[in-house]
N, C-alpha and C positions, 0 to 999 in steps of 0.2 A: 887247594885256592890256590887261583893264580897270585904270584907275587905281586902282580900289578893291583889288583883288588886291596892286597893287606897295604899295601902304602899310599893307599888314598884317601884314609882318613887325614895324613899330615899335610895333605894341601890345603886344609883348613885354615892354617896360619894365614894363608894369603890375604883373607877378610879382613877390610877397614873395619875391625870392632869398635875403635873411639869414635867412630861416624855410627856406628846403630847404638851406643851406649848416649850419644847425645842428639838423637834426632827426634825432635818433641812432638812429632806426629806420631810415630811409636809407642807414646808414654800413655798410660792410662789416662785419661783426662782427668777422672774424679773416680779415685778408688774406694775410697770411704763412702761416696753417695752409692756408689755400683754396691759394696757390700752392704750398707742398708736396706736397698733394693730386694737383694737376695735374699735378708732378715726377713723383710715383711712378706715374701713369699712363705717364708719356712713359720712363721707364726701365727700362720692358718693352722696349724699343728700342733697348737697350746696340748692339747689333754696328751698325746704321744710325747711332745717334745719334753715335755715334765717329767714323765715315767724315764726317759733317755737321761737327763738331766739328773735325776735320782739316784738310776743306778752308775752312773758317772761319779755319783759319788761315793756313792758305797765301793765299787771297784777302787776309787784312791784312796779310801781312807783303809781298806784291807790291804793295799798293797806297801802302806805302809807302817801297819800293825804285822807282818809275816817277817819283817826283818828285824824289829825291835823284838819279836819273842825268840828269834833265833840268838841274840844278844842275850838275853837272860835267860837261856839255856845254855851259853856258853860260861856266863859267870855266878848261876846257881846252883848248874848239876854237874859242868866238864870240869871246870878249874876247880871246884871245890869236891870233886870226885862222889858229888851224891847222887846217885842215881834213882829214889824213889821220888818220884813226880816227872822224870824227863819221859815216860811213855807216854802221858797223859796230855802234856804240852806238846807232846811228837801228834798227837792225835786230833790236838786244837788246829795245829799247824795244818794239817790235812784238810783240815775243815775249812778252815780258812780260804787255802788255798782253791779248793773247790767251787767254794762263793764266788771268789773272784773270779774265775773262770766264769761261773753261769751270770754274772752282772756283764762281765763283757760280750758273752753273746747274746744277753736279752738288748743291750743297747746297740749293740751290731743290728743286731734284727729289727727291731724298729725303729732306727734310723734310715735303714735301706726304705723302709714304708713309706716313711718321712720324705726321704728323698726322691723316692719314684712319683709321690703325690706332689712335690712341689715343681718336678720337673716336669710332669703331665701338666699345669697350670701354666708354665711358663712354655712350653711350647705351646700351649691350645692358644694361649695370648698371642704369640708368634704369629701362629697361621691364620688366627682372625684378622691380626692387623695386616698381613697380606693382601686380606679380601677388602682392607678399608681405605687401602691408599690409594693413589689417583694411579692411572693410566701412564702418566709422566715420570713416575717415580721408576714404574718398570724399561719404560722406555731407554732410562739412561743408566740401567745397571746389566751386570752378566746373570743371567738364570742361576747357573752353576755358584756364583758366589752368594746369592742368596741361599741358595738349597744346602750351603755349608754353615751359616747360620741356623738352621732350623736341624741340624744333625751335628756335624762336628763341634760346633761351639757348644749347644746345650749339652751332648754329651760327655764335654768335658767338667760342664757345671754336676751335672749327673755324677760325674766320678768323683769331683772333689766333695760334695756333701757327703758322699757314702764313708770316704775316706778320712778327711780333715777335719770335718765340723767338731766331731767328737774328740779326735785326737787332741784341737787346739783346748778344748774345753778339759779335758783331761789332764793334759799336760800342765796348764795354768794349775789347777786344785794340786796337782803332784808337788808342783814346784812350791805353791806358798805350804802346803802341809810336811814338807821334808825340810825345809828351812824355820818353821816354827819346832820342829822336835829336834831339829839339830842345835839350834842355839839353848833349848832345855839343855839340852845333855851336855853341850862343852862350848859356849861360846867362844873360844881359843882355836879348837879344831874348827868349829864353822866360817873365822874368819880367815884361815889357812886355806879352807878349800874355797873361799870366794875369792882366794886373788886371780884363779885362772877366769872370772865369769868378765872383767872390761875385754880382755884379749878375746875370748868367746865373742862377745857381741861385734867389738872392730871387726873381726873377720867373717862372721856372718852380715853386718851390712857393708862391708866390701862386696860382697860374692851378689847377696840381693838386689842390690845397686844396681847390678850390672845385668841380672837375669831379667829383671822385671820387663824392660824394655823389648830382652830379646822374645819373650814368650809372645808378647803382643805382636811383634813383628812375624813369629811363628806362624801366629793364628792369621793373620794378615794374608801370607804366602799360601797359607791354606786354602784360604777362599777364593785367590787368584789363581791357584791351579785348578780348584775345582770348577771354578767359571768357564777356565779354558778347555779341560776335558769336556764340558758337558758342549761347550759350544763347539769344538771339535767331533765328536760323538754326531749331534745334531748334524752337521754340514758335512758326514762322509760323503756324499753325492758328489758335491761341490769340490772339495777335495781332490778324489780320485778323476774326476772329468780335467782339473786343471794341472794333475799329476806333481800336484805339491806336499806330497807325503813328506818327503825328506824334509820342507822346512820347518812341516808341522811337529815332525819330530826333533828336528833343532831348537822350535822353540820350546817344546814341551818340556828336553833336556834343561833349558835356560831356566825356567820356572821350578822346576824339580829339583833343580842344583840349590837355588835361594831357599826353599823349603828345606833344603837337607845340610844348607849351612848354617840356616839360621835355629835348626833344631839340635844339630851338632853342637851350637857352642851354648845354647841353653841348658841342654842335658849335663853337658861338658862343668860347665863354669856350677852348674846347683850341684855336681856332684863331688865338687869339691868339700862341700858342707860335712858330710858322714867323715871323712879322712881328716880333715880340721878337729872335728869333735874326738873322734877316737884318739890322735893324738894329745891332745888337752886333758881326754879322761887318764889317759897313762900318767901325766904330770900331777893329777891331780890324786892318783891313787900314789902314786911316791912322796908326796908330802906327806897324805894321812899316814903314809907308812912311816914314815922318818918322823914328825914332830909327834904322833899318839906312840908311837915306840919311847918317844924322851918323857914324855908325859906318863904313861904306866908305869915307866923304869920309876918318874917321882913319885908315884900310886896317886896322881891325879886324877885320874881315869882308870877304867877296868879295862880287859881284854875285851869284853863284851863289847863297850861301847864303841873301840876300833872298829870291830865288825861291822856293827850296825854303822858307824861313819862311813867305813868303805860300800857299802850297800847303799848307803843315801846317797853317796857321792856320786855314784853309777845313776842311781834315780834321780839325782837331781839333774844332771849332764846329760841324761836320756831325754828328758823331756824338752831340756833345751835345744837339742838333738832334732827332737821329733817336729819340734817348733819351728825351728829353720827349715827343716825340709817341708812340711807342711804350708810354710811360708811361700815358700817355691810355687806349690802345686797351687796354693790359693792366689799367687799370682796368675798362673796360669788359666786358673776358671773365672777370673777377674776379669781379664781382655777378653773372653769368650762371651762372659755375660756382657760386657761392655757393649761388644757386636752385637748383642742382641736386643738390648734396651734401644741401641741408638735406631734398631729397625722401627721398634714399639713406639718411640719417642718420635718419627716422623710425621710431620702434619699429615695427618687423613684427608681424604676428599672432603672438598668442603660439603658440610651439611646442608642440608635442605634449609632454605627460611623459613622462620616461625610461619610464615603466611601460606607455606606450600601446601597444595592440597594434589588427591589423588585423581588421577584422570580417569575416570568412570570410561568414557568412549570418545573415540574420535571421528572428523571427518576426514582427518588427513590435509589440512589446509596450511601449509607452513610457507611462512612468509619471514623471510631475512632484509633488516633495515638499516643501512649504512653500516654494516657489522664491520669491524676490525678486530684484527687480532694477533697480539705478538708472543713470542713465545723465546725466555730468556734473553730478553730485548733487543729478538730479532724479528722485524715486524713479515708476519705470514699472510695476512689479509687486510684489504684496505676497503672499507667502504663497499662492501659487498652487497649489492639490492638483487632480489629476484623473488618470483613466490610460485609455489607449487599448488595449484588446484584439486583438490579431491579426487583421487583416479588416475593423475596425472603421473607422466613416468619423465624426470629431469635426469638428464646426462650431464657430467662434467666431463669434458675434456681439458687438453695441454698439455706443456712439458714436465715434467717432470721436476718438483718442486714447486707447480705454481698454485697450489693451496688446495688440491682438489678431497684429498682424505683430510686436511684440517676441517673442511666444509662438513664433513660427515661427522668427525670428532664434536664438533659442536652441535648437528643436529640431536645427538646421543648423549649430550654433557658429560662425555669424557674429558673434554677441557671445555671452560665458560670465558663467552668472551669478553672482550674489553671495554667495548664501546658499539653502540647500536642498539638495535633489539633485533629479537627473534620470535616470532609469536606460532602458535599452534592453533588453529580455530580461534584465532584473536587473545589468546592469552600467554603473558609474556611466560617462554620455558623455565624459566628462573623460578616461575610462581607453581612449578608444577613438582612433585616431588620426584627425583631420577627413578628410581626403582620404579615407578607407578608408570613414568614414561617409558622407560625402555620394554616395560612387560607389552608395550603395543609397536614394539618392532621387531623384526627378524634382520639379520647379518647373512649375506653369503659372500665369505671372504677369497681371495685369491686362493691362500692356503686352508685346503680345506682341514679344519682339525675334528679329529677324530679323538673319543676318550677311551681306554681302555675297558674293554666291556664287549657284549655283542652288539650287531647291526639294531636290532629291535631296540636298546636300550639307547646307542647314540640317536636314533630317531626321536625317541620319546623324549629326549633331554629338549625338546621345544616345547612340550607340555607334559609335566610328570603324569600327572591323572589320565590320559588320556587311555582307550583301550586298545587291545591288539588289533580289531578291524579298524580303528582307526589310523594307527601304525601303515598298516598294509596300505589301507587307501589313500594315505599321504605319499608310500613309498611309489604307487601305480600312477600318481598323479604327476609323480616326479621322474618317471619313465625309469626308474631303482627296481620294480618286482622283478622284472622279469629275470634280472642280471641273479637277482639276489637270490631267489628259488635254485639258482643253477648251482648254488654253491654247496657244497656236502651238507652242511650242517641250515640251511636257508637264512632265517630270520637270528637263529640262535649261532650262526658264526660268531666266534670271540675275533674280533679287532687288537691291536696294541693304538699305539698312539700313531704310532705313523702310518694305521690301516697296511699292515703285511699283508700280500695277497691278495688285493685288488687294487684296480688302475687308478691312477689320478682322478681320470673322468668318473667313476666310479664312486671313488669318495665323494667327489663335488656334486652328485646326484643324491648321495645320501644326508648331507649339508641342506641340501635342496628340500629333500623332503621333510628333514627338521622344521626348516621355515614353514614348509606349508601347513605342518602338524600343529604349528604356533599360531595358525590362523591370524597376522598380523595385521595394523591398518598401514603399517609407513614400513617399506623396504627397504632395505640398502645392499646395494651388490658392489662388491668393490673386486673390479676385475676378475669375476666368475668364471669366465672363460679361456682366460689368457693362456692358460697352461694345458691346455686340452687339444688334441687335435680334432680334425674337420669333421670327421665324423659324428665323433661323441659330441661335439658343439654344437650340432643340431640338433642332437638330441636334449640337451641340457637348454639350448632356447626354447625348443617346445617347453618343457617342464619351468623354464622361467617365465614365460609369456601365460602358463596356466596359474602360475605363483604370482604373478603381478595383475592378474586380471580385477580392477575396480578397488584396489590400492597402492595409493601415494606411492612413488616410486623413485628412489635416488640410485644412478648408473655413474660408477667412474670407469672407462672403459678406452682404454690405446688405440684398440680397432675401431675404428668407425663405422663399417659395415655391420658391428653388432647391435649400434645405436640408431641406425638410422629410423628408427618406426618410433622414436621417442618424439613426446609433445613436446618437448623444451629441449634444447642443445647449449649448453651454457660454457664459454670457452674463456679459461682464466690466464693469465700471463703474468707472474710475478704478481700474483696476491690480488688482483683484478679481473675484474670482468670485460673480455675485451669486444667479447660478440654473445649475442645470444638468440636463439629465435629455433623455427624447425627445420629440419636437413635443406630442404628444397629452399626456404628461402635463404638460409646461410651459403649454400650453393648459389645463390643468384646473385649476391652481393659479393663475392670473387673478393673474400676477404682473405682472413690470418686462416679460418676453418676450410676455406675452399683450397689452399696449397698444402692445406694439410691433408686432406682428403687425395687431392690429384697426387701428393707423394707417396699416400699410401697406395694408389691404384699402380702406379707404375713401379712398386717394390713386389707389387702380386705379378705382375705380369712380366 
């Protein structure tokens, strides 16, 4: 191993640990509340949990009975040199330890099932919550960081439930039982043994006070790293196109180093616990041997009692050791569980109004009346008014940030407008259930998103109950059939999320086929041809004409040549409509649209 690699851990002392310890945002905000919520999940398995608790009681009792019988064997048979009965006692000892092992196996076996069921419910709730959150939540967060919560954080909880819950309960039972028996045998020797407990608790308290924030920091760094990895993997084309590999690698090293540092200190400081406990164990054994020997000489206690106390002292400090170790693991799990519950507690997408109703059918007559919208105190739209009649195509143009996409988000109710009114066939869209409203819409976006599956499955996503012939018909209408049948497996060709193996234009044709199959009344096209070459664009435009026929369509486009045939073109600037009309009428006005159009003509020339 290179010397450099060996020396690396010693660089960690440069970390400002005191800052980490006092960083309030890295501490669990409500540790007891998080533990209670985890318990509520566990409590769903009451029957199995009762069996586990029963087995823990049995194993704890047997662990106390074994050393006691060893002490009896010493006093009754070995010291007195009476061999009769020793064999039977040894047989009972074997039976006790066999049942002790069996009870531990059963409690672990059952607890694994409980933990898996609990984590299954927790993961399901988190995944369901993802689909109840508003679009704005995902707009503000890295997807990889959210993925970390459903994988790493929940796995952390799972490992803790498998290992720690039984251990903590068994340790508490063993502590109580051991203390009771020790007091019965010799209160004086018990008091001597207990002298190390205050020192032990002070040491454990000092350690756990520092490891809690570190475990929370470690989980945060892990989520940040996962988010960055997901971002860079998704953006490989951009990274390589701009030759930013070195910068990305350097940034990854920084995040990875932060995770390495927090993990190192969390593990290092928590690793002090067994060392401290072992030292105190040896001290305890020495005290018991010294004081017990004096008491045995004075014939106050027997040699067997000293042996029992020695074993009980080990059994007394071992649960304390295990409790302290499990407490550190529990802190790590609480940090992960809190991150999960933070998502579950996020405000969900606004529920439909009680008066909201299903939309059976629609003509597609949509009207904006003085609609305003602000996002996080930033005004986006101001008093927007326009109307789209059934079957019309309305196009939105304007510079980036003008409010085009926001209008689309309001139509589909991904966001709710602040003031004014949006009506569909004369009904306020707030009085229509979101799911019902979106069932009458189809989207063709700039980035063609395909799911991992066959081409047939991706097209059928538009309407899951469609037949194979309907899928093929939709593909033909979208001008996608010809290239699909030329693929080795045709419609059964498996695509991944990036649509590897087919071009960007072909991916877009598949999404158009998906929209055709959905047969919507309202169609939304967001830069559907912006990433396409000229030849493929013509095919897509033909497919879009087929799709838009007889439907109310809303189009966002930067290339004005793609929207010249729109019934109405609306030009936006800083969230306000500055011009609207047909292409010809706007050209005649020689206003902002005219300047934009002429500018694009010069660029193409």
